[in-house]
C-alpha positions in Angstrom: 83.5 96.9 120.8 83.6 100.5 119.7 80.8 102.2 117.8 81.3 104.7 114.9 78.8 107.0 113.2 79.8 107.6 109.6 77.9 110.1 107.5 76.9 108.9 104.0 79.5 110.3 101.6 77.9 112.2 98.7 79.7 110.1 96.1 78.1 106.9 97.5 74.5 108.1 97.9 72.2 105.8 95.8 74.4 102.7 96.1 73.4 99.5 97.8 74.4 99.5 101.4 76.8 96.6 101.1 78.5 98.3 98.1 78.8 101.7 99.8 80.1 100.1 103.0 82.7 98.2 101.1 84.0 101.4 99.6 83.8 103.3 102.9 85.8 100.6 104.8 88.1 99.4 102.1 86.8 95.8 102.3 85.2 93.4 99.8 81.4 93.6 99.2 81.1 90.1 100.6 82.7 91.1 103.8 80.5 94.2 104.0 77.5 92.0 103.6 78.7 89.7 106.4 79.0 92.7 108.8 75.4 93.8 107.9 74.0 90.3 108.5 75.9 90.0 111.8 74.1 93.2 112.9 77.4 95.1 113.3 76.1 97.7 110.8 72.9 99.7 111.0 71.4 102.9 109.6 70.4 105.3 112.3 66.6 105.7 112.3 65.7 103.0 109.7 66.2 99.3 109.0 69.4 98.2 107.4 69.8 95.3 105.1 72.5 94.8 102.5 70.3 95.7 99.5 69.1 98.9 101.2 69.9 102.1 99.2 72.1 104.6 100.9 70.3 107.9 101.1 71.6 111.5 101.5 71.8 112.3 105.2 72.0 108.7 106.3 74.3 107.9 109.3 75.9 104.5 109.2 76.5 103.0 112.6 79.4 100.5 112.7 80.3 98.4 115.7 84.0 97.4 115.5 86.1 95.2 117.8 88.8 96.9 119.7 91.8 97.1 117.3 94.9 95.1 118.1 97.9 97.3 118.6 99.8 97.1 115.3 102.6 99.3 114.1 101.8 100.4 110.5 105.0 100.7 108.4 105.8 104.3 107.3 107.9 105.7 104.5 111.0 107.4 105.8 112.0 109.0 102.5 108.7 110.5 101.3 109.5 114.1 100.5 107.2 117.1 100.9 106.9 119.1 97.7 104.6 121.8 99.1 103.0 122.5 102.5 101.0 125.3 104.2 98.2 125.5 106.7 95.6 124.0 104.3 97.4 121.6 102.0 100.4 119.2 101.8 101.6 117.8 98.5 103.9 114.8 98.9 106.3 113.3 96.4 105.1 109.8 96.8 107.7 107.0 96.2 106.8 103.8 94.4 105.6 101.1 96.8 103.5 103.5 99.0 99.7 103.4 98.8 97.5 106.4 99.3 95.8 104.9 102.3 95.3 101.6 104.0 93.0 99.0 102.4 92.2 95.3 102.6 95.2 93.2 101.6 97.7 96.1 101.8 100.3 95.8 104.5 102.8 98.4 103.2 103.3 102.0 104.0 100.7 104.6 103.1 100.8 108.4 102.5 98.1 109.1 105.1 99.7 106.8 107.7 103.2 108.3 107.1 101.9 111.9 107.4 100.0 111.1 110.6 103.1 109.4 112.0 105.0 112.6 111.4 102.5 114.6 113.4 100.9 116.3 110.4 97.4 117.5 111.2 94.9 116.2 108.6 91.2 117.2 108.3 88.8 114.6 109.7 86.6 115.0 106.6 86.4 112.1 104.2 85.8 108.4 104.6 87.3 106.6 107.6 90.9 105.8 107.0 91.0 108.1 103.9 90.4 111.4 105.5 91.9 114.4 103.7 92.4 112.5 100.5 90.7 113.9 97.4 92.7 112.0 94.7 95.0 109.0 94.8 98.0 107.5 93.0 98.5 103.8 92.6 101.1 102.2 94.9 103.1 101.4 91.7 103.0 105.0 90.5 105.3 107.7 91.9 104.9 111.4 92.1 102.8 114.2 93.4 99.7 113.6 95.6 97.7 116.3 97.4 96.3 115.8 100.9 94.1 118.3 102.7 94.9 119.6 106.2 92.0 121.9 106.7 88.2 121.4 106.3 88.2 124.4 104.0 90.8 122.8 101.7 89.0 119.5 101.6 85.7 120.9 100.5 87.3 123.2 97.9 89.8 120.7 96.5 87.2 117.9 96.3 85.1 120.3 94.2 88.1 121.2 92.0 89.0 117.6 91.3 85.4 116.6 90.7 84.9 119.4 88.2 88.3 118.6 86.5 89.7 122.1 87.3 93.0 120.6 88.6 95.8 120.2 86.0 97.4 116.8 86.5 100.5 116.3 84.4 102.3 112.9 84.2 105.3 111.7 82.3 104.8 108.2 80.9 107.1 105.9 78.8 105.0 104.1 76.3 106.2 100.9 74.6 106.8 101.3 70.8 106.9 104.4 68.6 103.7 106.5 69.0 102.5 107.4 65.5 101.5 111.0 66.3 103.3 113.8 68.1 100.2 114.7 70.1 96.7 113.2 70.4 93.7 112.7 72.7 92.3 109.4 73.8 88.6 109.5 74.6 87.4 106.1 75.7 85.2 105.0 78.7 86.9 102.9 81.4 85.3 100.3 83.6 86.3 97.2 85.5 87.5 94.2 83.5 85.3 91.2 83.7 88.0 88.7 84.2 89.7 90.2 87.2 88.3 92.8 89.6 91.6 94.6 90.0 92.0 95.3 86.3 90.3 98.0 84.2 89.5 98.2 80.6 88.0 100.3 77.8 84.3 99.4 77.7 81.1 101.1 76.5 79.7 100.5 80.0 82.5 102.4 81.7 82.8 106.0 82.9 84.0 108.9 80.6 87.8 109.1 80.5 89.8 111.6 78.5 93.6 111.6 78.2 95.7 114.1 76.3 99.4 113.4 75.4 102.3 115.1 73.7 105.6 113.3 72.7 108.6 114.5 74.6 111.3 112.1 73.3 111.4 109.1 70.9 113.6 106.1 71.3 112.2 103.8 68.6 111.2 101.0 70.9 109.7 103.4 73.4 108.3 106.9 73.5 108.4 109.4 76.4 105.1 111.4 76.6 103.7 114.2 78.7 100.2 113.2 79.7 97.4 115.6 80.8 94.5 113.9 82.5 91.1 115.6 81.9 89.4 112.9 84.1 90.8 110.8 86.9 89.7 107.2 86.4 91.6 104.3 88.1 94.5 103.1 86.0 93.4 105.6 83.3 96.8 106.3 81.7 97.8 102.6 81.8 94.5 101.5 80.3 94.3 104.1 77.6 97.8 103.6 76.3 97.3 99.8 76.4 94.1 100.3 74.4 96.0 101.9 71.5 98.7 99.2 71.5 101.3 101.1 73.5 101.2 99.8 77.1 103.5 101.6 79.5 107.0 100.1 79.7 107.1 97.8 82.7 103.4 97.5 83.0 103.0 93.7 82.6 99.4 93.9 83.9 98.4 95.7 80.8 100.5 93.9 78.2 104.0 95.4 78.3 107.0 93.3 77.3 108.7 92.1 80.4 112.0 91.6 78.6 112.2 95.4 77.8 111.5 96.2 81.5 114.2 93.8 82.7 116.7 95.3 80.3 116.0 98.8 81.6 116.0 97.7 85.2 112.3 98.5 85.8 110.2 96.6 88.4 107.1 98.7 87.8 105.3 100.8 85.2 107.1 103.8 83.9 104.7 106.5 85.1 105.4 109.6 87.3 103.0 112.4 88.4 105.3 115.3 87.7 103.1 118.4 88.1 100.0 119.6 89.9 98.3 122.9 89.2 95.3 124.1 91.1 93.6 127.2 92.6 94.6 127.6 96.2 91.5 127.0 98.3 92.2 129.9 100.7 94.0 132.5 98.6 92.5 131.8 95.2 96.0 132.0 93.7 96.9 129.6 90.9 99.5 127.2 92.4 102.0 125.0 90.6 104.0 122.1 92.3 106.7 120.2 90.4 108.5 117.0 90.9 111.6 115.3 89.4 112.1 111.7 88.2 113.0 109.1 90.9 116.2 107.2 90.4 114.7 104.1 88.7 112.9 106.0 86.0 115.8 108.4 85.3 118.2 105.5 85.0 116.0 103.7 82.5 115.8 106.8 80.3 119.6 107.2 80.4 119.9 103.5 79.2 117.5 104.2 76.3 119.4 107.4 75.3 122.8 105.5 75.3 121.3 102.7 73.2 119.7 105.1 70.8 122.9 107.1 70.3 124.9 104.1 69.2 
């Protein structure tokens, strides 16, 4: 057995211990509860039970079995869009998760960077160190990881206070009625399945701004600016107005259109990040280009529209 001491993350203070532990370890709440009942989790200096409330300053002690030696797959073609002593911005391909989690056996951004010898700050939850925002495995584009402690603290604050400009390009099914609009609708977990999200009054505030870039009749290419950063935000918001992202069958897209365009995932790409550099204070912009599958589907639509 190995023993770890994990400081209570600020974002999890006030949650039940089993809920907080699940988020810290990337396991289910039931699994976290089992670990607590087995005595493999304790709170330094006070009694631990699964309904205990995690408090600021708590240290969570976790006993783990010695890990089996496993080789985590890495992504050989993950490009670096920007790098300095504090930050690295990767151009994440589809099929790569931000970090390891329960049920995910594919490559991760963090694992790939560590395999390449990139030095990442130790700040952050175990297995998620250096990560201040994430992209879904099915979404491609720019993702920022912090190399220094200074960057982690500063960028975590910038993301939390919505100071980072996050620009996506998204292909929405159908013809959007307006050239530009804002969707303001709270997002929370769907009741039917725990991996889906939905617009619900009980959800967290979510604001999405979009501008039309190109119209194809049966689909519309839009530039999307996220004011907030909820899980699946763009996918949920566009689905909520009757225009799911092309290829996004989870949120109601037409699978026949995706098949015709050669898409095996949602058409969504994080194309630009703008932020204040944590060390220099300079406004910094990083851009990406479309990956091959998204570019090819647009060319197909343009050819069909031109007929």
